[in-house]
PDB file of N, H, CA, C and O in Angstrom:
ATOM      1  N   MET A   1       0.817  -1.199   0.000  1.00  0.00           N
ATOM      2  CA  MET A   1       0.000   0.000   0.000  1.00  0.00           C
ATOM      3  C   MET A   1       0.855   1.255   0.000  1.00  0.00           C
ATOM      4  O   MET A   1       0.537   2.217  -0.699  1.00  0.00           O
ATOM      5  N   VAL A   2       1.932   1.262   0.769  1.00  0.00           N
ATOM      6  H   VAL A   2       2.191   0.481   1.337  1.00  0.00           H
ATOM      7  CA  VAL A   2       2.795   2.430   0.843  1.00  0.00           C
ATOM      8  C   VAL A   2       3.449   2.693  -0.509  1.00  0.00           C
ATOM      9  O   VAL A   2       3.566   3.844  -0.928  1.00  0.00           O
ATOM     10  N   ASN A   3       3.875   1.630  -1.194  1.00  0.00           N
ATOM     11  H   ASN A   3       3.779   0.695  -0.853  1.00  0.00           H
ATOM     12  CA  ASN A   3       4.497   1.796  -2.511  1.00  0.00           C
ATOM     13  C   ASN A   3       3.534   2.412  -3.507  1.00  0.00           C
ATOM     14  O   ASN A   3       3.941   3.194  -4.367  1.00  0.00           O
ATOM     15  N   ARG A   4       2.280   2.071  -3.399  1.00  0.00           N
ATOM     16  H   ARG A   4       1.949   1.436  -2.701  1.00  0.00           H
ATOM     17  CA  ARG A   4       1.276   2.651  -4.287  1.00  0.00           C
ATOM     18  C   ARG A   4       1.185   4.164  -4.086  1.00  0.00           C
ATOM     19  O   ARG A   4       1.136   4.922  -5.055  1.00  0.00           O
ATOM     20  N   ARG A   5       1.164   4.591  -2.848  1.00  0.00           N
ATOM     21  H   ARG A   5       1.203   3.975  -2.061  1.00  0.00           H
ATOM     22  CA  ARG A   5       1.076   6.022  -2.545  1.00  0.00           C
ATOM     23  C   ARG A   5       2.292   6.766  -3.077  1.00  0.00           C
ATOM     24  O   ARG A   5       2.180   7.878  -3.592  1.00  0.00           O
ATOM     25  N   ILE A   6       3.433   6.146  -2.948  1.00  0.00           N
ATOM     26  H   ILE A   6       3.524   5.243  -2.529  1.00  0.00           H
ATOM     27  CA  ILE A   6       4.667   6.793  -3.393  1.00  0.00           C
ATOM     28  C   ILE A   6       4.637   7.034  -4.889  1.00  0.00           C
ATOM     29  O   ILE A   6       5.164   8.046  -5.352  1.00  0.00           O
ATOM     30  N   THR A   7       4.035   6.132  -5.665  1.00  0.00           N
ATOM     31  H   THR A   7       3.607   5.310  -5.289  1.00  0.00           H
ATOM     32  CA  THR A   7       3.980   6.320  -7.113  1.00  0.00           C
ATOM     33  C   THR A   7       2.808   7.188  -7.543  1.00  0.00           C
ATOM     34  O   THR A   7       2.889   7.859  -8.572  1.00  0.00           O
ATOM     35  N   ILE A   8       1.726   7.190  -6.785  1.00  0.00           N
ATOM     36  H   ILE A   8       1.660   6.645  -5.949  1.00  0.00           H
ATOM     37  CA  ILE A   8       0.542   7.954  -7.164  1.00  0.00           C
ATOM     38  C   ILE A   8       0.711   9.441  -6.873  1.00  0.00           C
ATOM     39  O   ILE A   8       0.287  10.268  -7.680  1.00  0.00           O
ATOM     40  N   ILE A   9       1.305   9.800  -5.764  1.00  0.00           N
ATOM     41  H   ILE A   9       1.649   9.128  -5.108  1.00  0.00           H
ATOM     42  CA  ILE A   9       1.435  11.207  -5.388  1.00  0.00           C
ATOM     43  C   ILE A   9       2.213  12.017  -6.423  1.00  0.00           C
ATOM     44  O   ILE A   9       1.734  13.081  -6.815  1.00  0.00           O
ATOM     45  N   PRO A  10       3.386  11.577  -6.888  1.00  0.00           N
ATOM     46  CA  PRO A  10       4.072  12.360  -7.924  1.00  0.00           C
ATOM     47  C   PRO A  10       3.272  12.452  -9.222  1.00  0.00           C
ATOM     48  O   PRO A  10       3.319  13.468  -9.915  1.00  0.00           O
ATOM     49  N   LEU A  11       2.538  11.389  -9.546  1.00  0.00           N
ATOM     50  H   LEU A  11       2.500  10.564  -8.983  1.00  0.00           H
ATOM     51  CA  LEU A  11       1.712  11.416 -10.743  1.00  0.00           C
ATOM     52  C   LEU A  11       0.620  12.472 -10.625  1.00  0.00           C
ATOM     53  O   LEU A  11       0.382  13.225 -11.570  1.00  0.00           O
ATOM     54  N   LEU A  12      -0.040  12.532  -9.484  1.00  0.00           N
ATOM     55  H   LEU A  12       0.153  11.920  -8.717  1.00  0.00           H
ATOM     56  CA  LEU A  12      -1.075  13.540  -9.282  1.00  0.00           C
ATOM     57  C   LEU A  12      -0.511  14.954  -9.327  1.00  0.00           C
ATOM     58  O   LEU A  12      -1.125  15.856  -9.897  1.00  0.00           O
ATOM     59  N   LEU A  13       0.641  15.140  -8.736  1.00  0.00           N
ATOM     60  H   LEU A  13       1.140  14.407  -8.273  1.00  0.00           H
ATOM     61  CA  LEU A  13       1.267  16.454  -8.772  1.00  0.00           C
ATOM     62  C   LEU A  13       1.618  16.861 -10.195  1.00  0.00           C
ATOM     63  O   LEU A  13       1.451  18.022 -10.568  1.00  0.00           O
ATOM     64  N   ALA A  14       2.098  15.926 -10.981  1.00  0.00           N
ATOM     65  H   ALA A  14       2.233  14.983 -10.678  1.00  0.00           H
ATOM     66  CA  ALA A  14       2.443  16.223 -12.373  1.00  0.00           C
ATOM     67  C   ALA A  14       1.208  16.570 -13.183  1.00  0.00           C
ATOM     68  O   ALA A  14       1.250  17.461 -14.031  1.00  0.00           O
ATOM     69  N   LEU A  15       0.114  15.875 -12.929  1.00  0.00           N
ATOM     70  H   LEU A  15       0.080  15.151 -12.240  1.00  0.00           H
ATOM     71  CA  LEU A  15      -1.112  16.138 -13.675  1.00  0.00           C
ATOM     72  C   LEU A  15      -1.763  17.463 -13.281  1.00  0.00           C
ATOM     73  O   LEU A  15      -2.364  18.140 -14.115  1.00  0.00           O
ATOM     74  N   CYS A  16      -1.641  17.817 -12.037  1.00  0.00           N
ATOM     75  H   CYS A  16      -1.153  17.268 -11.359  1.00  0.00           H
ATOM     76  CA  CYS A  16      -2.288  19.036 -11.544  1.00  0.00           C
ATOM     77  C   CYS A  16      -1.448  20.285 -11.779  1.00  0.00           C
ATOM     78  O   CYS A  16      -1.966  21.398 -11.695  1.00  0.00           O
ATOM     79  N   GLY A  17      -0.201  20.125 -12.062  1.00  0.00           N
ATOM     80  H   GLY A  17       0.220  19.220 -12.130  1.00  0.00           H
ATOM     81  CA  GLY A  17       0.668  21.277 -12.196  1.00  0.00           C
ATOM     82  C   GLY A  17       1.231  21.664 -10.847  1.00  0.00           C
ATOM     83  O   GLY A  17       0.634  21.386  -9.807  1.00  0.00           O
ATOM     84  N   SER A  18       2.342  22.285 -10.870  1.00  0.00           N
ATOM     85  H   SER A  18       2.827  22.512 -11.715  1.00  0.00           H
ATOM     86  CA  SER A  18       2.975  22.649  -9.611  1.00  0.00           C
ATOM     87  C   SER A  18       2.463  23.995  -9.124  1.00  0.00           C
ATOM     88  O   SER A  18       2.127  24.854  -9.939  1.00  0.00           O
ATOM     89  N   PRO A  19       2.397  24.195  -7.827  1.00  0.00           N
ATOM     90  CA  PRO A  19       1.974  25.487  -7.302  1.00  0.00           C
ATOM     91  C   PRO A  19       2.892  26.621  -7.755  1.00  0.00           C
ATOM     92  O   PRO A  19       2.438  27.752  -7.929  1.00  0.00           O
ATOM     93  N   GLN A  20       4.168  26.330  -7.946  1.00  0.00           N
ATOM     94  H   GLN A  20       4.537  25.412  -7.805  1.00  0.00           H
ATOM     95  CA  GLN A  20       5.092  27.368  -8.402  1.00  0.00           C
ATOM     96  C   GLN A  20       4.731  27.818  -9.809  1.00  0.00           C
ATOM     97  O   GLN A  20       4.806  29.008 -10.116  1.00  0.00           O
ATOM     98  N   ALA A  21       4.340  26.883 -10.669  1.00  0.00           N
ATOM     99  H   ALA A  21       4.279  25.917 -10.420  1.00  0.00           H
ATOM    100  CA  ALA A  21       3.963  27.241 -12.031  1.00  0.00           C
ATOM    101  C   ALA A  21       2.711  28.109 -12.020  1.00  0.00           C
ATOM    102  O   ALA A  21       2.632  29.097 -12.751  1.00  0.00           O
ATOM    103  N   LEU A  22       1.731  27.744 -11.191  1.00  0.00           N
ATOM    104  H   LEU A  22       1.795  26.942 -10.597  1.00  0.00           H
ATOM    105  CA  LEU A  22       0.521  28.552 -11.097  1.00  0.00           C
ATOM    106  C   LEU A  22       0.824  29.932 -10.555  1.00  0.00           C
ATOM    107  O   LEU A  22       0.266  30.926 -11.020  1.00  0.00           O
ATOM    108  N   SER A  23       1.702  29.996  -9.578  1.00  0.00           N
ATOM    109  H   SER A  23       2.156  29.188  -9.200  1.00  0.00           H
ATOM    110  CA  SER A  23       2.081  31.272  -9.003  1.00  0.00           C
ATOM    111  C   SER A  23       2.797  32.142 -10.034  1.00  0.00           C
ATOM    112  O   SER A  23       2.561  33.348 -10.104  1.00  0.00           O
ATOM    113  N   ALA A  24       3.665  31.535 -10.827  1.00  0.00           N
ATOM    114  H   ALA A  24       3.857  30.555 -10.770  1.00  0.00           H
ATOM    115  CA  ALA A  24       4.391  32.284 -11.858  1.00  0.00           C
ATOM    116  C   ALA A  24       3.425  32.818 -12.893  1.00  0.00           C
ATOM    117  O   ALA A  24       3.561  33.961 -13.330  1.00  0.00           O
ATOM    118  N   ASP A  25       2.436  32.003 -13.303  1.00  0.00           N
ATOM    119  H   ASP A  25       2.325  31.075 -12.948  1.00  0.00           H
ATOM    120  CA  ASP A  25       1.448  32.457 -14.269  1.00  0.00           C
ATOM    121  C   ASP A  25       0.605  33.594 -13.699  1.00  0.00           C
ATOM    122  O   ASP A  25       0.297  34.561 -14.395  1.00  0.00           O
ATOM    123  N   PHE A  26       0.236  33.466 -12.427  1.00  0.00           N
ATOM    124  H   PHE A  26       0.485  32.680 -11.861  1.00  0.00           H
ATOM    125  CA  PHE A  26      -0.538  34.523 -11.785  1.00  0.00           C
ATOM    126  C   PHE A  26       0.270  35.815 -11.752  1.00  0.00           C
ATOM    127  O   PHE A  26      -0.239  36.878 -12.109  1.00  0.00           O
ATOM    128  N   ASP A  27       1.523  35.726 -11.327  1.00  0.00           N
ATOM    129  H   ASP A  27       1.936  34.863 -11.037  1.00  0.00           H
ATOM    130  CA  ASP A  27       2.371  36.915 -11.241  1.00  0.00           C
ATOM    131  C   ASP A  27       2.534  37.573 -12.599  1.00  0.00           C
ATOM    132  O   ASP A  27       2.450  38.796 -12.710  1.00  0.00           O
ATOM    133  N   LYS A  28       2.765  36.777 -13.627  1.00  0.00           N
ATOM    134  H   LYS A  28       2.833  35.783 -13.536  1.00  0.00           H
ATOM    135  CA  LYS A  28       2.924  37.317 -14.980  1.00  0.00           C
ATOM    136  C   LYS A  28       1.634  37.994 -15.445  1.00  0.00           C
ATOM    137  O   LYS A  28       1.673  39.078 -16.028  1.00  0.00           O
ATOM    138  N   GLY A  29       0.507  37.361 -15.190  1.00  0.00           N
ATOM    139  H   GLY A  29       0.475  36.481 -14.717  1.00  0.00           H
ATOM    140  CA  GLY A  29      -0.782  37.934 -15.584  1.00  0.00           C
ATOM    141  C   GLY A  29      -1.119  39.186 -14.807  1.00  0.00           C
ATOM    142  O   GLY A  29      -1.633  40.153 -15.371  1.00  0.00           O
ATOM    143  N   PHE A  30      -0.833  39.177 -13.513  1.00  0.00           N
ATOM    144  H   PHE A  30      -0.415  38.392 -13.055  1.00  0.00           H
ATOM    145  CA  PHE A  30      -1.123  40.344 -12.686  1.00  0.00           C
ATOM    146  C   PHE A  30      -0.271  41.540 -13.102  1.00  0.00           C
ATOM    147  O   PHE A  30      -0.764  42.665 -13.180  1.00  0.00           O
ATOM    148  N   GLU A  31       1.009  41.288 -13.369  1.00  0.00           N
ATOM    149  H   GLU A  31       1.409  40.374 -13.306  1.00  0.00           H
ATOM    150  CA  GLU A  31       1.888  42.365 -13.827  1.00  0.00           C
ATOM    151  C   GLU A  31       1.430  42.914 -15.178  1.00  0.00           C
ATOM    152  O   GLU A  31       1.475  44.122 -15.407  1.00  0.00           O
ATOM    153  N   ALA A  32       0.996  42.038 -16.058  1.00  0.00           N
ATOM    154  H   ALA A  32       0.959  41.056 -15.871  1.00  0.00           H
ATOM    155  CA  ALA A  32       0.506  42.481 -17.365  1.00  0.00           C
ATOM    156  C   ALA A  32      -0.727  43.360 -17.195  1.00  0.00           C
ATOM    157  O   ALA A  32      -0.860  44.379 -17.873  1.00  0.00           O
ATOM    158  N   ALA A  33      -1.626  42.975 -16.297  1.00  0.00           N
ATOM    159  H   ALA A  33      -1.518  42.148 -15.746  1.00  0.00           H
ATOM    160  CA  ALA A  33      -2.835  43.769 -16.062  1.00  0.00           C
ATOM    161  C   ALA A  33      -2.484  45.141 -15.510  1.00  0.00           C
ATOM    162  O   ALA A  33      -3.090  46.139 -15.899  1.00  0.00           O
ATOM    163  N   GLN A  34      -1.514  45.201 -14.611  1.00  0.00           N
ATOM    164  H   GLN A  34      -1.022  44.390 -14.295  1.00  0.00           H
ATOM    165  CA  GLN A  34      -1.110  46.485 -14.049  1.00  0.00           C
ATOM    166  C   GLN A  34      -0.500  47.399 -15.102  1.00  0.00           C
ATOM    167  O   GLN A  34      -0.599  48.622 -15.004  1.00  0.00           O
ATOM    168  N   LYS A  35       0.129  46.804 -16.108  1.00  0.00           N
ATOM    169  H   LYS A  35       0.209  45.811 -16.187  1.00  0.00           H
ATOM    170  CA  LYS A  35       0.735  47.592 -17.190  1.00  0.00           C
ATOM    171  C   LYS A  35      -0.271  47.937 -18.283  1.00  0.00           C
ATOM    172  O   LYS A  35       0.054  48.670 -19.217  1.00  0.00           O
ATOM    173  N   GLY A  36      -1.499  47.408 -18.172  1.00  0.00           N
ATOM    174  H   GLY A  36      -1.763  46.813 -17.413  1.00  0.00           H
ATOM    175  CA  GLY A  36      -2.516  47.677 -19.174  1.00  0.00           C
ATOM    176  C   GLY A  36      -2.497  46.687 -20.331  1.00  0.00           C
ATOM    177  O   GLY A  36      -3.221  46.880 -21.308  1.00  0.00           O
ATOM    178  N   ASP A  37      -1.700  45.646 -20.249  1.00  0.00           N
ATOM    179  H   ASP A  37      -1.113  45.490 -19.455  1.00  0.00           H
ATOM    180  CA  ASP A  37      -1.648  44.611 -21.284  1.00  0.00           C
ATOM    181  C   ASP A  37      -2.687  43.550 -20.940  1.00  0.00           C
ATOM    182  O   ASP A  37      -2.361  42.474 -20.438  1.00  0.00           O
ATOM    183  N   TYR A  38      -3.948  43.881 -21.223  1.00  0.00           N
ATOM    184  H   TYR A  38      -4.213  44.755 -21.630  1.00  0.00           H
ATOM    185  CA  TYR A  38      -5.049  43.030 -20.787  1.00  0.00           C
ATOM    186  C   TYR A  38      -5.141  41.734 -21.581  1.00  0.00           C
ATOM    187  O   TYR A  38      -5.646  40.732 -21.074  1.00  0.00           O
ATOM    188  N   LYS A  39      -4.660  41.745 -22.810  1.00  0.00           N
ATOM    189  H   LYS A  39      -4.249  42.559 -23.221  1.00  0.00           H
ATOM    190  CA  LYS A  39      -4.665  40.517 -23.607  1.00  0.00           C
ATOM    191  C   LYS A  39      -3.783  39.453 -22.944  1.00  0.00           C
ATOM    192  O   LYS A  39      -4.207  38.310 -22.776  1.00  0.00           O
ATOM    193  N   THR A  40      -2.567  39.826 -22.572  1.00  0.00           N
ATOM    194  H   THR A  40      -2.222  40.754 -22.708  1.00  0.00           H
ATOM    195  CA  THR A  40      -1.658  38.898 -21.908  1.00  0.00           C
ATOM    196  C   THR A  40      -2.204  38.511 -20.545  1.00  0.00           C
ATOM    197  O   THR A  40      -2.138  37.346 -20.152  1.00  0.00           O
ATOM    198  N   ALA A  41      -2.738  39.476 -19.828  1.00  0.00           N
ATOM    199  H   ALA A  41      -2.792  40.422 -20.147  1.00  0.00           H
ATOM    200  CA  ALA A  41      -3.297  39.200 -18.502  1.00  0.00           C
ATOM    201  C   ALA A  41      -4.414  38.167 -18.597  1.00  0.00           C
ATOM    202  O   ALA A  41      -4.475  37.238 -17.791  1.00  0.00           O
ATOM    203  N   LEU A  42      -5.283  38.326 -19.566  1.00  0.00           N
ATOM    204  H   LEU A  42      -5.233  39.081 -20.220  1.00  0.00           H
ATOM    205  CA  LEU A  42      -6.387  37.389 -19.754  1.00  0.00           C
ATOM    206  C   LEU A  42      -5.863  35.994 -20.074  1.00  0.00           C
ATOM    207  O   LEU A  42      -6.351  35.004 -19.530  1.00  0.00           O
ATOM    208  N   LEU A  43      -4.880  35.918 -20.947  1.00  0.00           N
ATOM    209  H   LEU A  43      -4.484  36.723 -21.388  1.00  0.00           H
ATOM    210  CA  LEU A  43      -4.311  34.620 -21.323  1.00  0.00           C
ATOM    211  C   LEU A  43      -3.623  33.930 -20.147  1.00  0.00           C
ATOM    212  O   LEU A  43      -3.689  32.707 -20.023  1.00  0.00           O
ATOM    213  N   GLU A  44      -2.972  34.695 -19.294  1.00  0.00           N
ATOM    214  H   GLU A  44      -2.918  35.689 -19.395  1.00  0.00           H
ATOM    215  CA  GLU A  44      -2.244  34.110 -18.154  1.00  0.00           C
ATOM    216  C   GLU A  44      -3.155  33.802 -16.970  1.00  0.00           C
ATOM    217  O   GLU A  44      -2.991  32.775 -16.312  1.00  0.00           O
ATOM    218  N   LEU A  45      -4.104  34.674 -16.701  1.00  0.00           N
ATOM    219  H   LEU A  45      -4.238  35.508 -17.236  1.00  0.00           H
ATOM    220  CA  LEU A  45      -4.923  34.526 -15.503  1.00  0.00           C
ATOM    221  C   LEU A  45      -6.086  33.554 -15.656  1.00  0.00           C
ATOM    222  O   LEU A  45      -6.490  32.923 -14.679  1.00  0.00           O
ATOM    223  N   THR A  46      -6.631  33.421 -16.858  1.00  0.00           N
ATOM    224  H   THR A  46      -6.303  33.934 -17.652  1.00  0.00           H
ATOM    225  CA  THR A  46      -7.806  32.575 -17.051  1.00  0.00           C
ATOM    226  C   THR A  46      -7.575  31.117 -16.635  1.00  0.00           C
ATOM    227  O   THR A  46      -8.374  30.579 -15.869  1.00  0.00           O
ATOM    228  N   PRO A  47      -6.502  30.455 -17.118  1.00  0.00           N
ATOM    229  CA  PRO A  47      -6.315  29.057 -16.692  1.00  0.00           C
ATOM    230  C   PRO A  47      -6.106  28.918 -15.177  1.00  0.00           C
ATOM    231  O   PRO A  47      -6.553  27.947 -14.567  1.00  0.00           O
ATOM    232  N   VAL A  48      -5.430  29.891 -14.588  1.00  0.00           N
ATOM    233  H   VAL A  48      -5.068  30.681 -15.083  1.00  0.00           H
ATOM    234  CA  VAL A  48      -5.188  29.840 -13.143  1.00  0.00           C
ATOM    235  C   VAL A  48      -6.510  30.017 -12.395  1.00  0.00           C
ATOM    236  O   VAL A  48      -6.764  29.332 -11.404  1.00  0.00           O
ATOM    237  N   ALA A  49      -7.347  30.933 -12.871  1.00  0.00           N
ATOM    238  H   ALA A  49      -7.141  31.489 -13.676  1.00  0.00           H
ATOM    239  CA  ALA A  49      -8.651  31.153 -12.246  1.00  0.00           C
ATOM    240  C   ALA A  49      -9.544  29.930 -12.396  1.00  0.00           C
ATOM    241  O   ALA A  49     -10.284  29.583 -11.475  1.00  0.00           O
ATOM    242  N   GLU A  50      -9.479  29.283 -13.538  1.00  0.00           N
ATOM    243  H   GLU A  50      -8.877  29.564 -14.286  1.00  0.00           H
ATOM    244  CA  GLU A  50     -10.295  28.090 -13.767  1.00  0.00           C
ATOM    245  C   GLU A  50      -9.883  26.938 -12.847  1.00  0.00           C
ATOM    246  O   GLU A  50     -10.682  26.040 -12.580  1.00  0.00           O
ATOM    247  N   GLN A  51      -8.657  26.964 -12.369  1.00  0.00           N
ATOM    248  H   GLN A  51      -8.009  27.693 -12.586  1.00  0.00           H
ATOM    249  CA  GLN A  51      -8.198  25.925 -11.451  1.00  0.00           C
ATOM    250  C   GLN A  51      -8.520  26.272  -9.997  1.00  0.00           C
ATOM    251  O   GLN A  51      -8.132  25.546  -9.081  1.00  0.00           O
ATOM    252  N   GLY A  52      -9.234  27.386  -9.788  1.00  0.00           N
ATOM    253  H   GLY A  52      -9.550  27.975 -10.531  1.00  0.00           H
ATOM    254  CA  GLY A  52      -9.731  27.705  -8.459  1.00  0.00           C
ATOM    255  C   GLY A  52      -8.936  28.744  -7.691  1.00  0.00           C
ATOM    256  O   GLY A  52      -9.209  28.968  -6.512  1.00  0.00           O
ATOM    257  N   ASN A  53      -7.967  29.383  -8.315  1.00  0.00           N
ATOM    258  H   ASN A  53      -7.745  29.201  -9.273  1.00  0.00           H
ATOM    259  CA  ASN A  53      -7.177  30.392  -7.613  1.00  0.00           C
ATOM    260  C   ASN A  53      -8.036  31.641  -7.431  1.00  0.00           C
ATOM    261  O   ASN A  53      -8.388  32.310  -8.403  1.00  0.00           O
ATOM    262  N   ASN A  54      -8.372  31.952  -6.168  1.00  0.00           N
ATOM    263  H   ASN A  54      -8.086  31.409  -5.379  1.00  0.00           H
ATOM    264  CA  ASN A  54      -9.278  33.077  -5.909  1.00  0.00           C
ATOM    265  C   ASN A  54      -8.652  34.429  -6.241  1.00  0.00           C
ATOM    266  O   ASN A  54      -9.373  35.357  -6.609  1.00  0.00           O
ATOM    267  N   ARG A  55      -7.339  34.564  -6.124  1.00  0.00           N
ATOM    268  H   ARG A  55      -6.754  33.810  -5.826  1.00  0.00           H
ATOM    269  CA  ARG A  55      -6.697  35.838  -6.481  1.00  0.00           C
ATOM    270  C   ARG A  55      -6.808  36.081  -7.982  1.00  0.00           C
ATOM    271  O   ARG A  55      -7.050  37.210  -8.409  1.00  0.00           O
ATOM    272  N   ALA A  56      -6.632  35.038  -8.783  1.00  0.00           N
ATOM    273  H   ALA A  56      -6.435  34.121  -8.436  1.00  0.00           H
ATOM    274  CA  ALA A  56      -6.763  35.174 -10.237  1.00  0.00           C
ATOM    275  C   ALA A  56      -8.214  35.464 -10.610  1.00  0.00           C
ATOM    276  O   ALA A  56      -8.475  36.270 -11.503  1.00  0.00           O
ATOM    277  N   GLN A  57      -9.158  34.812  -9.930  1.00  0.00           N
ATOM    278  H   GLN A  57      -8.945  34.158  -9.205  1.00  0.00           H
ATOM    279  CA  GLN A  57     -10.574  35.072 -10.190  1.00  0.00           C
ATOM    280  C   GLN A  57     -10.926  36.526  -9.893  1.00  0.00           C
ATOM    281  O   GLN A  57     -11.638  37.177 -10.657  1.00  0.00           O
ATOM    282  N   TYR A  58     -10.422  37.015  -8.785  1.00  0.00           N
ATOM    283  H   TYR A  58      -9.843  36.487  -8.164  1.00  0.00           H
ATOM    284  CA  TYR A  58     -10.682  38.413  -8.406  1.00  0.00           C
ATOM    285  C   TYR A  58     -10.061  39.370  -9.418  1.00  0.00           C
ATOM    286  O   TYR A  58     -10.699  40.336  -9.835  1.00  0.00           O
ATOM    287  N   ALA A  59      -8.816  39.103  -9.815  1.00  0.00           N
ATOM    288  H   ALA A  59      -8.297  38.318  -9.476  1.00  0.00           H
ATOM    289  CA  ALA A  59      -8.135  39.974 -10.783  1.00  0.00           C
ATOM    290  C   ALA A  59      -8.897  40.018 -12.111  1.00  0.00           C
ATOM    291  O   ALA A  59      -9.037  41.080 -12.719  1.00  0.00           O
ATOM    292  N   LEU A  60      -9.381  38.868 -12.550  1.00  0.00           N
ATOM    293  H   LEU A  60      -9.268  38.006 -12.056  1.00  0.00           H
ATOM    294  CA  LEU A  60     -10.185  38.848 -13.789  1.00  0.00           C
ATOM    295  C   LEU A  60     -11.478  39.624 -13.618  1.00  0.00           C
ATOM    296  O   LEU A  60     -11.904  40.342 -14.522  1.00  0.00           O
ATOM    297  N   GLY A  61     -12.102  39.476 -12.451  1.00  0.00           N
ATOM    298  H   GLY A  61     -11.756  38.892 -11.717  1.00  0.00           H
ATOM    299  CA  GLY A  61     -13.334  40.234 -12.196  1.00  0.00           C
ATOM    300  C   GLY A  61     -13.097  41.731 -12.233  1.00  0.00           C
ATOM    301  O   GLY A  61     -13.907  42.473 -12.788  1.00  0.00           O
ATOM    302  N   VAL A  62     -12.011  42.179 -11.655  1.00  0.00           N
ATOM    303  H   VAL A  62     -11.353  41.577 -11.203  1.00  0.00           H
ATOM    304  CA  VAL A  62     -11.684  43.601 -11.671  1.00  0.00           C
ATOM    305  C   VAL A  62     -11.419  44.068 -13.104  1.00  0.00           C
ATOM    306  O   VAL A  62     -11.848  45.151 -13.500  1.00  0.00           O
ATOM    307  N   MET A  63     -10.713  43.245 -13.871  1.00  0.00           N
ATOM    308  H   MET A  63     -10.364  42.365 -13.549  1.00  0.00           H
ATOM    309  CA  MET A  63     -10.431  43.615 -15.267  1.00  0.00           C
ATOM    310  C   MET A  63     -11.723  43.741 -16.064  1.00  0.00           C
ATOM    311  O   MET A  63     -11.889  44.688 -16.833  1.00  0.00           O
ATOM    312  N   TYR A  64     -12.636  42.796 -15.884  1.00  0.00           N
ATOM    313  H   TYR A  64     -12.502  42.027 -15.258  1.00  0.00           H
ATOM    314  CA  TYR A  64     -13.901  42.847 -16.638  1.00  0.00           C
ATOM    315  C   TYR A  64     -14.768  44.015 -16.198  1.00  0.00           C
ATOM    316  O   TYR A  64     -15.510  44.579 -17.002  1.00  0.00           O
ATOM    317  N   TYR A  65     -14.675  44.381 -14.919  1.00  0.00           N
ATOM    318  H   TYR A  65     -14.071  43.922 -14.266  1.00  0.00           H
ATOM    319  CA  TYR A  65     -15.454  45.500 -14.413  1.00  0.00           C
ATOM    320  C   TYR A  65     -15.000  46.786 -15.093  1.00  0.00           C
ATOM    321  O   TYR A  65     -15.534  47.857 -14.806  1.00  0.00           O
TER     322      TYR A  65
END
């Protein structure tokens, strides 16, 4: 049973993406929005928001407003 967990956990992490990657995408999108580059911001923030990141969801809401 323990061996199964050891192989499943890295697989799940790989499929879900790393938190650092999501954070980098959020940072890139947020910086783009602050500079007025809304096209890049939308492209970077949308996938992060769809994965449940509330900061990205809020940033997109502010942009649409």
